[in-house]
C-alpha positions as CSV (number, residue, x, y, z in Angstrom):
1,M,149.7,214.7,112.6
2,M,147.5,213.8,115.5
3,N,149.5,213.9,118.7
4,T,146.9,215.2,121.2
5,Y,145.1,211.9,122.1
6,F,146.7,211.6,125.5
7,T,146.4,214.4,128.1
8,F,148.5,214.7,131.2
9,W,145.7,212.7,133.0
10,H,146.3,209.8,130.5
11,Y,150.0,209.9,131.0
12,G,149.5,210.0,134.8
13,A,147.3,206.9,134.7
14,V,149.8,205.0,132.6
15,I,152.7,206.0,134.8
16,F,150.8,205.1,138.0
17,F,149.8,201.6,136.8
18,T,153.2,200.9,135.4
19,L,154.8,201.8,138.7
20,L,152.3,199.6,140.5
21,L,153.1,196.7,138.2
22,I,156.9,197.2,138.9
23,V,156.4,197.4,142.7
24,L,154.2,194.3,142.8
25,S,156.6,192.4,140.5
26,I,159.6,193.3,142.8
27,F,157.7,192.2,145.9
28,T,156.7,188.9,144.2
29,L,160.3,188.2,143.1
30,R,161.6,188.9,146.6
31,E,159.2,186.4,148.2
32,P,161.3,183.4,149.1
33,K,158.6,180.7,149.5
34,S,156.6,181.3,146.3
35,T,157.0,178.6,143.6
36,S,154.9,180.1,140.9
37,K,156.3,183.6,140.6
38,A,155.9,183.8,136.8
39,S,152.2,183.0,136.9
40,I,151.6,185.6,139.7
41,I,153.5,188.3,137.8
42,F,151.5,187.3,134.6
43,T,148.2,187.7,136.6
44,Y,149.3,191.1,137.9
45,T,150.2,192.2,134.4
46,L,146.8,191.2,133.0
47,V,144.8,192.8,135.8
48,I,146.8,196.0,135.8
49,L,146.5,196.3,132.0
50,G,142.8,195.9,132.3
51,F,142.6,198.6,134.9
52,M,144.9,200.8,132.8
53,F,142.7,200.6,129.7
54,G,139.6,201.0,131.8
55,S,141.0,204.2,133.4
56,I,142.0,205.5,130.0
57,L,138.4,205.1,128.7
58,V,137.0,206.8,131.8
59,I,139.5,209.7,131.4
60,D,138.5,210.0,127.7
61,S,134.8,210.4,128.7
62,Y,135.7,213.3,130.9
63,T,138.3,215.1,128.8
64,K,136.8,214.7,125.3
65,K,133.5,216.5,125.3
66,I,131.9,217.2,121.9
67,T,128.7,219.1,121.2
68,L,126.9,218.4,118.0
69,S,124.6,221.3,116.8
70,D,122.7,222.7,113.9
71,V,122.5,219.4,112.1
72,K,120.2,219.5,109.0
73,D,119.7,216.9,106.3
74,H,118.5,217.3,102.8
75,R,117.8,214.6,100.2
76,F,118.9,215.5,96.7
77,L,116.7,213.6,94.4
78,P,118.6,213.7,91.1
79,T,121.6,212.0,92.5
80,E,119.9,210.0,95.3
81,K,122.2,211.4,97.9
82,I,121.6,212.8,101.4
83,F,123.5,215.8,102.6
84,F,124.0,216.3,106.3
85,I,125.3,219.7,107.4
86,G,126.1,220.8,110.9
87,S,128.8,221.7,113.3
88,V,130.8,220.2,116.1
89,R,132.3,222.1,119.1
90,N,134.8,221.1,121.6
91,S,133.1,221.8,124.9
92,G,135.8,220.3,127.0
93,N,139.1,221.8,128.4
94,Y,141.5,219.7,126.3
95,T,142.4,219.5,122.6
96,I,140.8,216.6,120.7
97,G,142.9,214.9,118.1
98,E,140.1,213.7,115.8
99,V,136.4,214.3,115.9
100,S,134.3,211.8,114.0
101,V,130.6,212.0,113.2
102,E,128.6,208.8,112.8
103,I,125.3,208.9,110.9
104,K,122.9,206.0,110.8
105,I,119.9,206.1,108.6
106,V,117.1,203.5,109.1
107,N,114.4,202.7,106.6
108,K,111.1,204.0,107.7
109,D,109.5,200.8,106.4
110,T,111.2,198.9,109.1
111,P,108.6,197.2,111.4
112,A,110.4,198.3,114.6
113,L,109.9,202.0,113.6
114,R,106.1,201.4,113.0
115,G,105.6,200.3,116.6
116,K,105.4,196.5,115.9
117,P,106.5,194.5,118.9
118,S,109.1,192.4,117.1
119,Y,111.5,193.1,114.3
120,Q,112.3,190.4,111.8
121,S,115.9,190.9,110.9
122,N,117.2,190.0,107.5
123,A,120.8,189.6,108.8
124,F,120.8,185.9,108.2
125,A,119.8,186.4,104.6
126,E,122.5,189.1,104.2
127,L,125.0,186.7,105.8
128,I,124.4,183.8,103.4
129,G,124.3,186.1,100.4
130,D,120.7,186.3,99.5
131,E,120.6,188.9,96.7
132,R,117.0,189.7,97.5
133,A,117.8,190.8,101.0
134,K,118.1,194.5,101.3
135,P,119.7,196.1,104.4
136,S,117.3,198.2,106.6
137,Y,120.0,200.6,107.7
138,L,123.1,202.3,106.5
139,I,126.0,203.7,108.7
140,V,128.6,206.3,107.6
141,T,131.4,207.5,109.8
142,E,133.7,210.4,108.8
143,V,136.4,212.4,110.5
144,V,135.2,216.0,110.4
145,A,137.8,217.8,112.4
146,T,141.4,217.3,113.6
147,N,143.2,218.9,116.6
148,L,140.0,220.8,117.7
149,K,141.0,223.2,120.5
150,P,138.8,223.9,123.5
151,G,135.8,226.0,122.6
152,Q,136.6,225.8,118.9
153,R,133.7,225.0,116.4
154,K,134.0,223.3,113.1
155,E,131.3,223.0,110.5
156,F,131.0,219.8,108.5
157,E,129.2,218.3,105.5
158,I,128.7,214.6,105.0
159,I,127.2,213.2,101.8
160,M,125.9,209.7,101.8
161,P,123.9,207.6,99.4
162,H,120.2,207.1,99.8
163,P,119.4,203.4,99.1
164,P,116.7,203.2,96.4
165,H,114.7,200.6,98.4
166,F,114.2,203.0,101.4
167,K,110.7,204.4,101.6
168,G,111.9,207.2,103.8
169,Y,114.5,207.4,106.5
170,T,115.1,208.2,110.2
171,S,118.6,209.4,111.0
172,Y,120.6,209.0,114.2
173,I,123.7,211.2,114.6
174,R,126.4,211.1,117.1
175,A,129.9,212.7,117.5
176,Y,132.8,211.3,119.3
177,G,136.5,212.2,119.7
178,Q,139.8,210.4,119.8
């Protein structure tokens, strides 16, 4: 069970913005000359909710720090799979509920990787269902650790298919926490 998403900083931000909304609503309701109190309170609610979610995202960026290290990939030809092996470490001061690793592999035959100035996307052909269109990238995201304590390290292995039309691949790997 993941119950470590919010730290006391998150709870503090939620309480602060909730109290601010309550105080502004009380002042608006006590105003005798206002005729559109409901629209003012609705506007306050939308603005404060926006600030609350924005502050939660900022707090997340400071409290959930993940270090990705020792990532190696190996293509296993008999099964046409790629194995990614590495480790994630919580380099922050707070427990992270879930650590996910996102791996994106891009076909080396893509014109953008060869230094050509423009990339002709086949997204439209994929959208209308052209069976000849082959995707130029593949993204796999997996949860590799749960309730990762500060300083704790966890090793992972992710297996993903290697598309047969790829002439080679370049991989982009990132880790993030929730």
